[in-house]
C-alpha positions as CSV (number, residue, x, y, z in Angstrom):
1,M,7.8,17.3,-7.5
2,T,10.2,14.0,-7.6
3,L,9.2,11.5,-5.2
4,P,11.9,9.5,-3.3
5,H,11.8,5.8,-3.8
6,Y,12.5,2.6,-1.8
7,E,14.5,-0.2,-2.7
8,L,12.6,-3.5,-3.0
9,N,14.5,-6.8,-2.2
10,D,13.8,-8.0,-5.8
11,G,16.0,-5.4,-7.3
12,H,13.2,-3.1,-8.2
13,S,12.2,0.1,-6.7
14,I,8.7,1.7,-5.8
15,P,7.6,5.4,-5.0
16,A,7.5,6.2,-1.1
17,L,4.2,7.5,-1.1
18,G,1.1,6.1,-3.2
19,F,-2.4,6.8,-3.9
20,G,-5.1,4.6,-2.3
21,T,-7.9,4.0,-4.6
22,Y,-10.5,2.3,-2.1
23,P,-13.7,3.0,-2.5
24,L,-13.2,5.0,-5.7
25,V,-15.5,3.5,-8.7
26,G,-17.1,4.6,-11.5
27,D,-16.4,7.8,-13.6
28,D,-16.0,9.7,-10.4
29,G,-13.3,7.2,-9.2
30,G,-11.9,7.5,-12.7
31,R,-11.6,11.3,-12.6
32,A,-10.2,11.2,-9.0
33,V,-7.6,8.6,-10.2
34,L,-6.6,10.6,-13.1
35,S,-6.5,13.8,-10.9
36,A,-3.9,12.1,-8.8
37,L,-1.8,11.2,-11.5
38,E,-1.9,14.9,-12.9
39,H,-0.8,15.9,-9.2
40,G,2.3,13.6,-9.4
41,Y,1.4,10.5,-7.7
42,R,3.2,7.6,-9.3
43,L,2.1,4.7,-7.4
44,L,-1.7,3.3,-7.8
45,D,-2.9,0.9,-5.2
46,S,-6.0,-1.2,-6.4
47,A,-7.6,-4.7,-5.5
48,V,-9.8,-7.3,-7.0
49,N,-12.0,-6.4,-4.2
50,Y,-12.2,-2.8,-4.7
51,E,-14.0,-3.7,-8.1
52,N,-11.9,-0.6,-9.7
53,E,-9.2,-2.0,-11.5
54,G,-10.9,-1.2,-15.0
55,I,-11.2,2.3,-13.7
56,V,-7.6,2.8,-12.7
57,G,-6.4,1.0,-15.9
58,R,-8.5,3.5,-17.9
59,A,-7.1,6.6,-15.7
60,L,-3.6,5.2,-16.3
61,R,-4.1,5.0,-20.1
62,D,-5.6,8.3,-20.2
63,Y,-2.8,9.9,-18.4
64,L,0.1,8.1,-20.1
65,R,-1.4,9.2,-23.6
66,E,-1.7,12.8,-22.6
67,S,1.1,13.4,-20.6
68,G,3.8,11.4,-22.4
69,V,4.8,9.8,-19.2
70,P,6.3,6.4,-19.9
71,R,4.3,3.5,-18.8
72,G,7.4,2.3,-16.4
73,G,7.1,5.9,-14.8
74,V,4.0,4.6,-12.8
75,T,3.7,1.6,-10.6
76,V,0.5,-0.3,-10.5
77,Q,-0.3,-2.7,-7.8
78,T,-3.3,-4.8,-7.1
79,K,-4.4,-7.7,-4.7
80,L,-5.2,-11.2,-4.9
81,P,-8.7,-11.9,-3.0
82,G,-9.2,-14.7,-0.5
83,R,-11.6,-16.5,-2.6
84,H,-8.8,-17.2,-5.2
85,H,-6.3,-18.7,-3.0
86,S,-6.0,-21.8,-4.5
87,F,-3.0,-22.5,-6.8
88,E,-4.9,-22.4,-10.3
89,R,-7.4,-20.0,-9.3
90,A,-4.7,-17.6,-8.1
91,I,-3.1,-18.0,-11.3
92,A,-6.0,-17.3,-13.2
93,S,-7.0,-14.3,-11.0
94,G,-3.5,-12.8,-11.8
95,E,-4.3,-13.1,-15.6
96,E,-7.6,-11.4,-15.0
97,S,-6.3,-8.4,-13.3
98,R,-3.7,-8.1,-15.8
99,A,-6.3,-7.8,-18.4
100,R,-8.9,-5.6,-16.3
101,L,-6.0,-3.1,-15.5
102,G,-5.1,-3.2,-19.4
103,V,-1.2,-3.6,-18.9
104,D,1.3,-6.0,-20.2
105,R,2.5,-6.8,-16.8
106,I,1.4,-5.7,-13.2
107,D,3.9,-4.0,-11.4
108,V,3.0,-5.5,-7.9
109,L,0.8,-8.0,-7.0
110,L,-0.1,-8.6,-3.2
111,I,-2.1,-11.4,-1.4
112,H,-4.8,-9.2,0.0
113,W,-5.4,-11.0,3.4
114,P,-3.8,-14.7,4.7
115,N,-7.2,-15.9,5.5
116,P,-5.6,-18.4,8.1
117,I,-8.7,-20.3,8.8
118,T,-9.4,-21.3,5.2
119,G,-5.7,-21.9,5.2
120,K,-4.5,-21.7,1.6
121,Y,-2.3,-18.6,2.1
122,K,1.0,-20.8,1.2
123,E,-0.5,-22.2,-1.8
124,A,-1.7,-18.6,-2.8
125,W,2.2,-17.3,-2.3
126,R,3.5,-20.2,-4.6
127,A,1.0,-19.0,-7.1
128,L,2.4,-15.6,-6.9
129,V,6.0,-16.7,-7.1
130,E,4.9,-18.7,-10.6
131,L,3.2,-15.5,-11.7
132,R,6.3,-13.6,-11.3
133,E,8.3,-16.3,-13.0
134,R,5.9,-16.4,-16.0
135,G,6.3,-12.3,-16.4
136,V,2.5,-11.7,-15.4
137,V,3.8,-9.7,-12.4
138,R,7.0,-7.9,-11.7
139,S,7.2,-7.7,-7.9
140,I,5.1,-9.9,-5.4
141,G,4.1,-9.2,-1.8
142,V,1.5,-9.6,0.7
143,S,-0.7,-7.5,2.8
144,N,-2.0,-8.1,6.4
145,F,0.6,-11.1,7.2
146,N,2.0,-11.0,10.8
147,E,5.3,-12.5,11.6
148,R,4.4,-16.0,12.0
149,L,2.5,-16.1,8.6
150,L,5.5,-14.3,6.8
151,A,7.8,-16.9,8.3
152,E,5.4,-19.7,6.9
153,I,5.4,-18.6,3.3
154,I,9.3,-17.9,3.5
155,D,9.9,-21.2,4.8
156,D,7.8,-22.8,2.3
157,T,9.2,-21.3,-0.9
158,G,12.3,-19.5,0.2
159,V,11.0,-16.4,-1.4
160,V,10.8,-13.5,0.9
161,P,7.9,-10.8,-0.1
162,A,9.1,-7.4,-1.5
163,I,6.1,-5.8,0.3
164,N,3.9,-6.3,3.3
165,Q,0.9,-3.6,3.3
166,V,-0.7,-3.7,6.7
167,E,-2.6,-1.3,9.0
168,L,-0.5,1.5,10.3
169,H,-1.2,4.7,11.6
170,P,-0.1,6.6,15.0
171,Y,-2.8,4.7,17.1
172,F,-1.3,1.4,15.7
173,P,2.3,1.9,14.7
174,Q,3.3,-1.7,14.4
175,V,6.5,-1.2,16.1
176,S,7.7,-4.8,16.3
177,L,6.5,-5.7,12.7
178,L,8.5,-3.0,11.3
179,E,11.7,-4.3,13.0
180,R,11.1,-7.9,11.6
181,H,10.5,-6.2,8.2
182,K,13.9,-4.4,8.3
183,E,15.6,-7.7,9.1
184,L,14.0,-9.3,6.1
185,G,14.4,-6.5,3.6
186,I,10.6,-6.0,3.3
187,V,8.9,-2.6,2.4
188,T,6.2,-1.7,4.8
189,Q,3.2,-0.3,3.1
190,A,0.4,1.5,5.3
191,W,-3.3,1.4,4.6
192,S,-5.5,3.9,6.3
193,P,-2.3,5.7,7.1
194,L,-4.2,8.7,8.8
195,G,-6.2,6.4,10.9
196,K,-9.7,7.3,9.0
197,R,-12.6,8.2,11.7
198,Q,-9.9,7.8,14.6
199,A,-7.3,10.2,12.8
200,P,-5.1,11.8,15.6
201,Y,-5.4,15.3,14.2
202,T,-5.9,17.0,17.8
203,E,-3.3,14.9,19.6
204,P,-0.7,17.5,21.1
205,P,2.4,16.0,19.3
206,V,0.7,16.2,15.8
207,V,-0.6,19.7,16.7
208,A,2.8,20.7,17.8
209,A,4.7,19.4,14.8
210,A,1.9,21.2,12.2
211,S,2.2,24.5,14.0
212,R,6.1,24.4,14.1
213,L,6.1,23.4,10.2
214,G,2.8,25.7,9.2
215,V,1.4,22.5,7.5
216,T,-1.9,20.4,8.3
217,P,-1.9,17.4,10.8
218,A,-2.5,15.0,7.9
219,Q,0.7,16.3,6.6
220,V,2.5,15.7,9.5
221,I,1.1,12.1,9.8
222,L,2.0,11.3,6.5
223,R,5.5,12.5,7.0
224,W,5.8,10.5,10.2
225,H,5.4,7.5,7.8
226,L,8.0,8.5,5.6
227,E,10.4,9.3,8.6
228,R,9.7,5.8,9.7
229,G,10.5,4.3,6.4
230,T,7.0,3.3,5.7
231,L,5.1,3.7,2.6
232,P,1.6,5.4,3.1
233,L,-1.2,5.2,0.7
234,P,-3.7,8.0,1.3
235,K,-7.0,8.3,-0.4
236,S,-8.8,11.5,-1.4
237,A,-11.0,12.4,-4.4
238,T,-10.4,16.1,-3.6
239,P,-7.7,17.6,-6.0
240,S,-6.5,20.0,-3.5
241,R,-6.0,17.4,-0.6
242,Q,-4.4,15.3,-3.1
243,A,-1.6,17.9,-3.6
244,E,-1.4,18.4,0.2
245,N,-1.0,14.8,0.8
246,L,1.8,14.4,-1.8
247,A,3.5,17.7,-0.4
248,A,4.3,15.8,2.9
249,A,7.4,14.3,1.0
250,E,9.1,17.6,1.2
251,L,8.8,18.2,4.9
252,D,11.2,17.1,7.8
253,L,10.1,16.0,11.2
254,L,12.4,16.1,14.4
255,P,13.4,12.8,15.8
256,G,11.7,13.9,18.9
257,E,8.4,14.5,17.0
258,V,8.4,11.1,15.2
259,D,9.2,9.5,18.7
260,A,6.1,11.4,20.3
261,I,3.6,10.3,17.6
262,T,4.7,6.8,17.5
263,A,4.3,6.8,21.3
264,L,0.3,7.6,20.5
265,G,0.2,3.8,19.9
266,R,-2.6,2.0,21.8
267,P,-3.0,-1.8,22.5
268,D,-6.6,-1.6,20.8
269,G,-5.5,0.7,18.2
270,R,-6.7,-1.3,15.2
271,L,-9.6,0.4,13.4
272,F,-11.7,-2.8,13.6
273,D,-11.1,-6.6,14.5
274,G,-8.8,-7.2,11.6
275,D,-6.3,-9.5,13.4
276,P,-4.7,-11.4,10.8
277,E,-5.0,-14.6,12.9
278,R,-8.6,-14.5,12.7
279,H,-9.9,-12.2,10.0
280,E,-11.2,-13.7,6.7
281,E,-11.8,-11.6,3.7
282,M,-13.1,-13.7,0.7
């Protein structure tokens, strides 16, 4: 399968569906990441706080060596933790992530959470801009930033993030944020794209679309993301599920089906109290 790609505002591109690696660790985690690559995933999402950059990098090297796929054929991204938001610490953290991943250059580096109470997110963003200038990182972005926080870092540096990775699933569809991302040319990545324990697999519009297409509810939801122009990052250590998730890229939903699933959104749809204006993750 050849995955479609999204164009980033920095001139690079990224696969339209990726593989989430939280909480994959140890040898079992490494095998799961390698399996994902063997099934055709070309975007791996890690983070310092996942404590798995080493096993992600090892699985990548093993796969590239055995498959002959060039390094540029796989996008690897990771995230800067809150405790590393000061400028010099963020620079060092980016270098450390590059070493743990075992790559010459990190493809994508994101600020994991803004941590507005600590209040160093603008300093962290300046550091990511510097890491890009130094060639440590190719593309830079953020995660869990709302419209206000995006405006602050853009006004401070003149640099628009290429990506914002946020909680996004049918119960929390982020309609207004997606509109702002489109205006700014920011690609939206979705963490917990299936809704985890609150996955809406039995909701009528999901069931109806799955029945029409002869696929699973999870595949319908992943296709819903793609139809909306968002980039889902599903995680599964099960090879058959990995293949099913990836196959969602070959489906097509009707416009009415997309709208009906989006309408499942709830005011209290977040999976936990992860409001970017309050949540702090160090």
